N, C-alpha and C positions, 0 to 999 in steps of 0.2 A: 793885836795883829791877827788878821784872818788866817785860819789854818788852811793848808793845802789839802785838798781832798779828791778822791776818785768817786765815781758814781756807778752803782749797780742797780738799774731800774728793772723791776719785774712786772711785766704787764700780762694780766690774764686776758688774752685776746678773745677767747670764747670758752665754752665749756669743755673744749678738747685740747687747747694749746696754750702754752706759756711762751711769751716772747721776752727776751732780755736785751737790754741796751746797756753798753758799758762805755764810760768815758774816763779819760785821764784828767789830770789837774788843769790842762788847757782845753778841756772839752773836746779833745780829739777822740774820734771813734775807736774803740778798742775791741769791737766785735759785737755781733748780734745773734748769739746762739738762741735756739728754741728747744722746747721739750714738750712732753705730754703732760696735760693737766689731769691729775689722778685723784680727783675728789670722790667720784662714785666708787672706785675700787677700794678706797680707804675708809669709806663711810661707816662700815660696820665696826671698824676699830675705833674711829673717832667719836661716834655718837655717844657711847656711855661715858667717855672721858669729858666730852662737852657738857653732858648733863651733870657730872660730878663737879665741874668748874662752876656751872651755873648755880648749883646748890651749895657751893663753898665746901665741898667734900674732898678736895685734893689734900689729903691729910699728911702726905709725905712727898718729898722731892721726887721720888721715883714715878709717882702718878703724873706730876707736872711735867716731868721729862718725857714720859711716854706720850703725853698730849703734844708737847713741843716737837718731838721727833716725827709724830704722825702728820702734823700740820706742815712741817718742813718737807716731808715726802710727797705731800699733795702738790706742792709747787715745783719741787726739784726731782725730776727723774734721774736715773743714774748718770746720764751725760751732763745735765745741768748741775747736779751735785758736785761732780768733779770740776766743772768749770768754775763754780763759785769757790770751792776750796782752793783752787789754783790762784784765782784772782785775789782772794783774801790773803793767802800766804804771800803773794807778791807785794800787795799794797801795804798791808799792816805789819807783817813780820819782817819782810826784807827792806822795803823802802820807808818804813816807819811813818806812813801817812794815814790820814783819816779816810775811812770808807763809809760812804752814805749808801744805805740800802733803801730803795723806795719801792713801795707796792702800789700798783695801779690796777684798781678793779672798778668796773662800772657798777655803781650801787643801784642804779635803776634797772639795768639789764640783768644783773645777777645779785639781787639783794641778800640772799641767804649765804652767798659766798663772801660778799663784802662784810657781812656781820660776824664772820668767824673770828675768834680771838687770836689773830696772827702774831700778836706780841708775845705769845708763849713759845714761838718757834725756837727749836734747839737743833743744832747740827748733830746728826746721828753719830753714835759712838764709832760706827764702822768707818767713818771718815778719818779717824786717827788724828784728830786735832784737839783732843781733850774735850772739856766741857765748854761749849760756846752757846750761850743764850743770846739770841739776836737782839732782844729788847733791852739788855742791860750791859752788854760787852763794852768796855772802854775802847776807844779808837774805832768804833763802829757805831753808826747812828741809824736807827730804823724809824721810818715815818711812812705815812700814806699820802700820796698825791696823784693827781690825774694829769695825763699829758695834755688834756684839753683845757686845763686851768691855766690862764695867762698868769705869768709870774708877777707877783706884787712887788712894788718898790719899797725899800726900807723907809721907816718913819724917822724923819730927821728931827732930833730934839735940839732946842736952843742950847747954847753952851752951859747955861745954868738951869736948864729945865729939868725937873724931876720926873721920874716915871710914875704916872698917876694910876692907881689901882682902885677900882670900884668893887666892893664886896656887896653882892645883892642876894638876899635870903628870901625865899618864898616859903612861908610856914602857915598855910591856912589852918585855922583852929579845928576844923572838922577832919583833918588828916593827922596821921601820926606825927610826933614832934620831929623837928629838923635839928640835927646835932651839928651846929655850925661853930660852936664856941672854940674848939681847938684850932680851927683854921683861922678864925678871927684873931686869936691870941698869937698865932704864928705870924700873921701879917702885921699886927701891931708891934710885935717884937722886931720884925724886919724894918719897919718904918722908923723905929728908934735907932737901931744899930746902923742903918743906912740913911740917916736923916738927910744927908746931902744929895742923895740919889733917888729916894723913894718917897712918895706921898700917898698915904691911904686916905681916900675921900670919905666923907660921911657915909656910914654904913646904912644901907637900905634893909630894914628888918622885916618889911611887909611888902613884897614885890608885887605891886599892881602896875598896870600899864602906864599910868600917870607918873608913878614914882620912878619907873625905869626911864621914861622919857626925860624926867627932870635930871636924874644923875647923868644921863648921856649928854645933857647940855653942858656938863662940866668937862666934856671931851676926855674921858679916861683913855689911857693907852691900853689898859687891861680891864676886862669885865669878867669877874668871877661870880658865877651863879651857883647857888646851892639850893636844891629843892627836890621835888618828886616828879616822876614821869610815869606814863603808862603806855603800853603798846597798842591798846584798843580803846576806841571811844565808846560812848554809851550804846551805840548801835552795833558794837562788836566788829567794827571795821578796823583793819590794820593800818591806821594812819599815824599813830604815835602822837602823844600829847604831853604837854608840860603844865604843871599846876602853878598858876598865879593866884593872886588874892583879889577877890571882888571887894573893892573898898567900901561899896555901899552896903552890901549884905554881910561883910566880914566872913566870907566862906570861900571855898575853892572855886576858881575860875579856870576851867581847862581850855587850853589853846593849842592849836596844832603848830607844826614847824613853820608853815607859811606865815601865820600870824606872828609868831615869835620873831622870825627873821625880819619881818616888816618893821618891827620896833626899832631896828638899827638903821633905818633910813635917815634919822636925825644925825647920827654920828656912828661911823663904823670904827670900833676900836681895832687896834692892830692885832689883839689877841682876845679871844673869848674862851673862858674855861667853864665847862659844864660839869658839875659834880652832883651825882646822886647821893643823897645822904644815907646814913646808917639807920637800919631798923624799921623800915616802913614796908608793910605788905604791898602797898601800891607802887613802891619804888622799883622801877625797872630801868636800869641804866642803859639797856640796849637802845631805848628810844633816844637817849642822849647822843649815842653814836650816830643815829640817823639824822638827828637835828644838826649835829656837828657838820656832817657832809652837806646838808642844806645851807647852812650858814656860809660855808666856804664857797658854794656855788653863788651865793649872794655877794661875793667879792670881799668877804672878811679874810684877811691874809692868813691867819693861823687860828685854828680851833683845837683845843685840847679837851677831850671828853673821857669820862670814866665808863668803861664797858661793863662794870659790875658795881654794886653798892660797895662803898668803902667804909672801913672802920675809922673811928676817930684818929687812932694812932697812925694809920696808913695815910689818911688825908693830910694830917699835920706834917708827917715826914716828907711827903712828896712836895707839898706847898712850900715848906721852908727851903728845901734844896733847890726847887725850881726857881723861886723868886730870888734867892741869893745869887744864883747863876745869872739870871737876867739883869740884876742890879749891877753886875760887873761887865755887862754888855756881851755876855756869851751868846752864841747862836741859840735860837729858841728850841731847835730840835735836839741840840746837845744838852740843853737844860732839862728837856724831857727825859732823855736817855739817862742823865745823871740822877734825875728824880726817881726813875724806876730802879736804878742801881742802888740808890740810898735805901729804898724799901727792901731790896734783896739783902742788903747788908744788915738789916735789922733783925729782930727776933723771929719774924716769920720765915726769913730766908727764902728758899724755893719750896717750902713745904706747903704753902697755900697759894692761892691765885693772886695775892696782893701785888706782886711785882709786875704782873702783866696787865694791870687794870688801866693805867693811863694810855690813851691813844692820841696821837697827834696827826692832824690833817694840815698839810703845808701848801702854801702858794708862794713862799719866799724862796728864792733860788738857792741861796747858800746858808739860810738859817739866820742871817743877821737881820732881825726885824727892826730893832731900835738902834739908831746911830746918832751920836752927837754931831752937830754940823761942823764944829771945830775939828773933830777927828776926821770927818769925811773930807773936809777941805785939805787937811794935811795929806790924806791918802791920795789926793789928786795931784799933789806936787810932783814935778818931774823927778825921777830917780836918776840923778846925774852921776855918771861913773866914767872914769877914764877907760878907754878901750883896752889899753895895754894891761891894766890891772884886772879888768873884767875877764878878758879872754886869754891873757898870757900867751899871745901869738907872736911869732917872729915874722911879721909881714911888713917890716920897714918902720921908718920914723913916724911917730904920731904927730901930725900937725893939723891945722885947719879949723873948721867950724863945728857947729852942733846940728845933729839931726835927731828925729824921733823915730823909734822902732817900736810898734805896739804901744804899750803904756809907759815906755821908758825913754828918757832922753840921754843921748851919748854925745860927748864932745871929743874933738880930736879925731875926725873921721876921714880927713884927707890923708891917704896912706901913700907914702913915697915908695916907688918900686925899688926892689932890691937890685943889686948889680947883675944878678944872674937871670934877670927877666928876659923873656923871649923878645928878640928884636922886632921892631915894628909896633910894639905896644906903647901907648903914651907913657911918658915918664912920670906924669902926675895924674893919677886916676881921678875921674870926676866923683862928685859926691854920690851920684847914683851907683857908679861902679863900686865905690867903697861900701855903700849900704849893702849891696848884694854880697860882697865879700864877708862883711861882718855877719850877716844872716847865715851864710854858708858855713862859716867857722863855728858859729854857735850851734847850729843844728847838727853838724857832723860830729861835734864833740872832739875833733882832732886838736892837737896842740902843736905849736912850733911849725906852722905852715908858712911857706913864703908866699909872696903875692900871687904867683901863677898857680900854685897848688890850691890856694884858697879860692881864687877866682874861677877855677875850672871844676870845682866840686859840682856834682850832678844834682843840684837842688834848685827848685824853681825860684825865679827872681822875686816873685811876689809873695813868697811864703813868709810867715811871721812866727815868732817864737814867744 
């Protein structure tokens, strides 16, 4: 069953302002506060912490928290911080609902801002909410998405269709070794444990363009790439490249993001995961984040990338939790959040950068990327409920036919007027009148209304719930 969630979208409008949009579970507008974007004034504090994260020198949780609070303060001035705290408290703690926090930054217009490791964000201690890591907190999901990206439709699986995963490894012999074995072992274990739900396709151990094209002809739902990247090409231009294998010469073949994304014109998987391997001097996973954004622009629904090189244990921990969640049809952003949390619950905890490494770019509206057609068909069935049991209202005898309100069907909507009704009103309301009454009662939240009270509530006739 889909979880009910609220949305808190943070859009960096320009280098001076942050604009927030808030919605409730019915996508009703809950406010659009704004605040100052304070990157420049916090840069002196952030710069050494960013360098420590890049060098994997965040050796205790205090440094990671300092970086997380500094990044939080960049986006949230005092007004927005209080707004977020209030919204979080209402949604998560009072109403026990899920809160999706979305970050919208123009990668082309502000590349250095988009490249910041926002997954470290931590609510400052002065907010008096305890310790809240945005990227790992249960009941909160953090992802990156652009308002310009058109929402992708879920991928409908046949009733007996398995989730197909392609593991693609690029290990040119003239570059440092690619440590893929732990992830492969985790996926093989998952394919055995979830044999009725997951299929691991033949592994591509030498990723050249032809091999990628061939595995994509098998139409994998998930494409997991492990390899090397670099931020500059041979001419020292900041283009970002990924290392494939030249099958003829058996050596490295550097390709840019445009070339790499073109390979997916044969088949666009629902999810692409880009993983920079452990231990290579040339491995720079920042390029993977840039390629991820490019792939999403090319209509790939979801891309998960690693913004730093990952250790074998971290990659294995994340992959196992992530794919286990997807196998149970969990939303893909929740699977990512749970994967980050699984890392934080491990031996590194928050003493290193590992928990903040995975980044997710989303074009799926509610995170449900893969759905079985049988379950989707059931979700479209009318939700038939008797009016008297649903609303518990005292508006007369329930008789009559069936109508549809929103995505629900209700029967017994011809409502007989009570004896105390105002003279001159029809004794048997029409279906249209009854529809309005039912909507009014539902939106008002009042109980035990008679016909006249329900009918006269000051709520628009065309409103839906």
